[in-house]
N, C-alpha and C positions, 0 to 999 in steps of 0.2 A: 194143204191148207186148212188152218183153222177155223175151227168156230169163229162167224163174225160178233160174236156176245164174246166179251172179257170173260174168261174163267176166273174163279177166285183162287189166290197165290195161296192160302191154306182152307185146310178142312172148315166145313162149318161149325161151330160148338154153341152150348149154351149161351144166353147173353150172362154178361157178367154183374149188371147192374140190373136192378129192377125197371120197368117202367110204368108209368103213371100219368093220366092227362092232365095237361097245364092247369086247369083250375082246381084239381085235387089237394096240389100243394101252394099254391097262393100264386101262381103265376100269370101274367097275363097273356094269351096266344096274341091279342094285338100289340103289346112291346115287343114280341118275339119277330114277328111279321114287317113292325118296323125298324129292327136291327138288320133284318133280310134286307129289307128296301134301301137300308142308310148304306151297305156294304156296296149293294148294286149300284148306289147313285156314286159311290165314290171310285168307282169302276176296281173294286178289291177282287183278285183272282182268290176265291177263297175253294178249299178242297173237301173242306167237313166241318161241321160244327155240331157241337152236343152241348146241351146245358142240363146240369144236375140241380135238381133242389130237395132238401131233406132228403136226400139218399136216392131220389129217382131221376130218371129220363126223363125229365118234358118235352123235349123238342132234338132232335137228329137227323142231320141231312149231309149227304153225299153229291157233290157237283159230277155228276158223269164227265168223263169215264171213271172216277173214283168210287169206290166201293166199300162198305163198314166193313168187309173181311181181309181189305188188303192193308199191309204194315205202311207207314209213311215216315220217311224221315226226320228226324226231330231237330237234326244241327244240336244249338246250345242247352236246349230242353234236356238234352242228355246230362247235361252237368250236374241237375237237382238229383236225377237217379245216383250218379258218383257219389254225392252227398251223406245219401240214404248209407249208401255202401259203408261209407268211413263211420255211418253211426253206429252200424252193427259190429264194425271189427272192433268199435271201442266200447258197444255192450258186452263183448266176449273178453275182454279185458287185455285184446292183442295191440290195442293203440291207445292214445291219448292225444289230446288237442296240444300239448307242448311236448310231443315228439318231434326232435327234428330230422330235416332229410338227411342229415351228414350220419345219422346215427340207424337210420332205417335202410339206407342205400348206399352205404359206406363204398362200395363198388362203381358208382355212379359220378362220385365228387372227382372233380378235376383237383390237381394237384397245388393248384393256383388259388384255388377259393377262397375269396373276400372272407373277413370276419362276419359281414352281415350274410352273407351264404350260408355260413356256420350256422349263426344265429335261426334261421328258417324255420317255421312250426307247423304242423297241422295247422294251425289255428290261423297263421298267415295265408297260408294256400287257400283254406277255406275261404277266407273272406277276400282273398285277392287285395292284401295289402304288404305285399313283399317287398315294395319299395321301386319296382318299376314304374317307369312312366307312361308306358303304352302296352300294347300286346307284344310280348316277346316273343311269340309265336316262330315268325319267319327269322328274325334273326337268331334265334337258339338253334334251329334246323341250319343254318347257313356255318353257324358255329360248330356244329356237332353232327354230321347229317346221319349219324348212326345211333348216335343218343340222346336224346331230346332231355333228359333229366340233365345231364352233363352240359348242354348247350345253355340250357336256362339258368342254371349257375353261374356261366360264364358272360350271361348279358350286365352289363354294369347297372347298379342300383342307385338310382339318383337322390333316391329319399328313404329316409330310415325304415326300417319294417313298423308296421303296425302306425303307419300315421296317415297314409293318404289310400284310397282305394284305385286301383287301375284296372280294368276289366283283361284279363289275360288269360289265354287260353291254355298256356303250359301249364300253369298251377294246376289245372284239373287234371294233367296228362301226369304228374309227377305224383297228384294224390292217388289215381290210380293206380299207379306202382306200387305206393308204400301201403296199399289195402292189400292189393296183391301179396307183397313180399311179407307180412305181418298175418295174413292168413292163412299163406298156401293155394289160395285158389285163384282164378281168375277171376276179373269182374263180372263178366258176362255169367260165369259158372254159379256165384256167389249169389247175384242178385236173383238169377233161376232158382237157387233151392230156398232162400228166405226171402223172394217176396212174389216173383214171377208166379211160379206154382203154386202155391197156398191158394195166390188170387186167381188160379185158373187163367192166367196167361199164358199163353202155349208159343206166341207166333213172334215173339222178339226175335229181332235180327239185328246184327254187329257189322259195321264197316272198323277196318282194321288197318295198324301200318303194316308196312312188309314183313316184319317180323312173327306177326299175327296176333300182337297185341291189340286191344279193341282202344280207341282214342281217348275214352273216358270223358273228352269236353265235347266230343258232336259222334254222330255215328250211329245211334240207336234208332232202329225201327219199330215203331209201335201201330197197333190201331187206335181209333180215336177213342176208342171204348176203354183201350187198356191205360190211355194216359188220362182220360176222366176216374177210374177206377184208381188210377195213382193220386188224382188230386182229392178223391174221396177219402181213401188211406189218411192224406194227411190233413184233413179237414177230422177226422175222427182221431186224430193224435196217434197214429199207429196201428191202430185196430181195424180187424177185418173181420166182420163177424164178431166169434165169440174168441178171437184170438189175438193177440199183442204180438203183431209182426215188427214194429219198431217201437223202441221206449217212446212214451210222451215226452221225456224230456229232452231227447234228441228233437223230436220233430219241433217243439218250441223253440229252442236254440237255433234251430236251421234254418226256420222260418221267422225269425224274428231277426228286427235291424241290429247289424254288427257295427255297420260303420256307413259313414256320410258317401252320397254320391256327386257325381259332376255331370253336367252337359259332355258327353262325349262326342268328338270331332267325327262330323260325316253320317251321325246318327240323328233321327227324326227328332226333332226340340219339341217333347213332349214331358210336361211334368214329372209323369210316372217313372221317367229315367230318374228324377233326382230324388227318389222318393228312399235311397240308402238299399245297402245289398245286406244280404243275410249269409250263411254259408251255402253258396250256389244257389240263393234265389234271389229274387229280385222283390224287395217291396211295392207297396203301389198303393195308388189313394184309397184305395180298398183292397185290403187284404194283401195277400202277396201273391209270388207268380213265379212260373217256370219259363222258360223263354228261349226260342230259336229263331237264327235267322229266317228272314223271309215269311215269316208270320205264322210259327210252330207254338203255341200258348196255350197253357196251362194256367188258368186265372183261379184261384182259391179265396172265398170272402166268407171267412167266418160269421161276420156280423149278419150275413144273410143266409147261412146255411146252403152255400152256392158257389159251385161249381162250372166253370165254363172253358171249353175246350175247341181249338181251333187248327186246322190245320190251312196253309196257306202258299201262294207263290207271291208277295210281297217284295217290292225295291228294297223296303228296307224292313225293320222289325216286327216283332209281334207287340211292341209297344202302342202301333199305328191302329192295330184293334180296337184296345182299351178303350177310347175316348167314345166311338159306337157303342161299347156295352154299357159304361155308366150313364150315357145320355138316353140309352133307350130302352136299356132290358131293365136297369136298375129299378125306375120311374114305375115300372107296371109289375114289382113283387107287392104281394099281399095285395092284390087287387084283381083277382079274377076274371074273365070273361066267362058267357055262357058256351055251351055245347057246339052251337053252331061256329062260333069263333075257335073254338077248338080243333073242329074237323076242317075249317077253311086251312089253318096251320098247317095239318097234316098233308092238306092236298098239294100246298103250297112246298113243304120241304120231300115229299116224293116226287115232286117235279123240277127237283135240283137240275141243272146240268149246264157244261160248259160249250160255248157254240161250237160246233165245228165248221169249217170250211164250206163254204156253200158254191155251186156251181155243178157241173155236170160230169160223166163218164169219159165224155170229150175221145179224143182217137184213141184206137184199138191197137196200136202198135206200137213197139219200143221206141222211147223218147230218151236222147242223152244232153247230159251238159257236164260243164267243171264248174268247181266250187271258185267263186269268186269271193276270198277273205276279205270280213274287214279287219281293220287296224286294231278293233279292241278283243281282243281273246277270241279267235275263231274256235269255233267247233272240229272244224275239220282243214288239214291244211288248203293254202291255195292251188289251183288245179286239180283236185280232188275230182275223180269222175263220178257223175251222178247218172242213174240209169232210172227209168220209169217204165217198167213192162204191165201191160195189161193182165190182171187176173178177173176170176170171178166176181163179179161184183166188187171193183177195188183194182188194186195194184201191187206191185213187188218193187219196192224202191230197194235199189243197190248204192251202197257207196264203197267204191274199192280204194280202200284205204292206202294199200300198199301193191305190188303185183304177188298177185296169187292171194290176196286177204280181201275179203268180200262181206261187207256187213248188210243183210237183207234183212228189209223190215217190212211185214205185210201193212197195209193201209186199206181200210173201208172206206166204202163211197155211202154216206147218209146212215153210215154204222163205224163202230168203233170196231178194230178188229187188233188182236194182239199177237204177239210173236214173242221171242225170247233169243235174238240172233248171238249174243255172248254170254248169255246166263241170267241179264235182268229183264225184266218184263218190259214191253212197250208197247203202249196203246195207242192207234193211230187212225185217222181220217184225214180224209181228203177232195178234192175234186179241183175239175180242170174250169177255169178262168178266162176263157177265150184262148190265146196261146200260151198260157201261163199255168202251170199246175203249180197247187199250193197245198202243203199237208201237214197237220200239226202232231206232232209224235211227242207223247207223255212218256218220261221216264218214271212210270205210274207208280214205284215205291219213293217219290223224291217230290219236291216240288217243282221238279225242272221240266220243260217243256222245249220241242225242237219247232220252231218254223221253217219248213223247206218250201223254199219257191226254186221252179224251174222254168226259164223261160225262152225258150223253143225260137224266138225271135233273134233272141241274142247268143242263144250255145250257154249264157250264163247261170249259175245256181248260186244261190245264199243257204246257208245252214247255220241259223242263227237260235241263242237261248231266249227265254222269256227273261229268266233272269240268270245270270252267269254262275254256276256252283264255285262255292266257296275254295273248292280243293279244285279249281284249276277247270279251263273250259274244255279240253281234250274228250271228245264224245266216246271213244274205243274205252276208255278209261272208266268211265261213268256207266258203261253198257255190260261190265262184269259184276258178278257178285260171288264171294264179299268185294266191295270195294278197295283196293289197295291202295289209297292214296299216296304215298311218299313211296315211288317203288327204286327212290336213292337209301331207302331204310332197310338194310338186308336180313 
């Protein structure tokens, strides 16, 4: 049995960014409190928040069981890091904006590639103006399960290149492969050497496709502070202390508006969505941002010397967080409060926590049920056996995925308990509510949580995601580290 308190996933290390009281750098503590109240009032499931002004962290908080030392899946915020890797390859003279896919990756070009496919360049990929109408990822993988670049070039182009933006994950995958071919280094290794290590970031983790390559368009896990440091690096135009890590000209080009954007079907209707797109960065009403699904956000506001980072589990994207930031936080800049207000904010931030299931320790004998899977993306197949065995101040929940294949997850009562059933940490708490056992299982390095309900009256269990992972609902896949999202890619 592990300790009831979650253990850090990585060793503690010196803080990357300096700290300051909010008032010392002109930030209103009441404004930050208003932001926290707004997020709570909007029922936003936040996992972390960090506000950086004039290079100093003035507010930081993690909603337990999430912690400062724990990397968090960034989803498409990963794209902004890939864009910086492209800039490094360009700085080294190994790649250019005009280089074509067919020239850099000739062995991934289909024999029947279209004339437009032959013309596509690094610029078109970075700005997502290749001519596709919508995200080509699913169709590209269906056409070429073992070669996404080849599949991308086979998806029809209804628009001429350079004329229209369409959010397209496959463009960033192809960019990552071009960077790797040009530099002779893997994307994670290149960014570790040129960016993360000089910045003191040691905990970067990458999810990968089946052949071991990093996605490029998603899959990077970083701590909140590491993402905030990345925002500061951009704000300082590529400088970190006395070192220039990224060419200032590239930061300016990548984070500037390169193409107009339009409302995307299925996305939240937000003015920031329509502010334009740079090179794997979104423009905002104030500054620019890197953004990932379910509320992974790095907002950079140069006019206010401000960086705001959040990790979340929203049903939509990070643009949902922008309105509260603009309306609550920005009016409080250059209007500092007194020391008592700063202390009140510090107390609030220290006490942030997600609610644990309430109830009792209940019966102290094993209980069993079978999953009744919902029609929409079940985490476990219909009929999967679930058992709840009492343990010291908690339980051991077992999912029998197949004969002889068991997934055991430790669940605490009135506290969070951590286990690693298949390599990726899960932090869980639960309780009995009459004849029903309820547990929340956080796949803690991601935005995703499983609510497990076992009803002893009916013998039925449900295992459902708070937000279904974009890489599919299969629980077993998401408990593995590193995540191999496409098992059909050899």
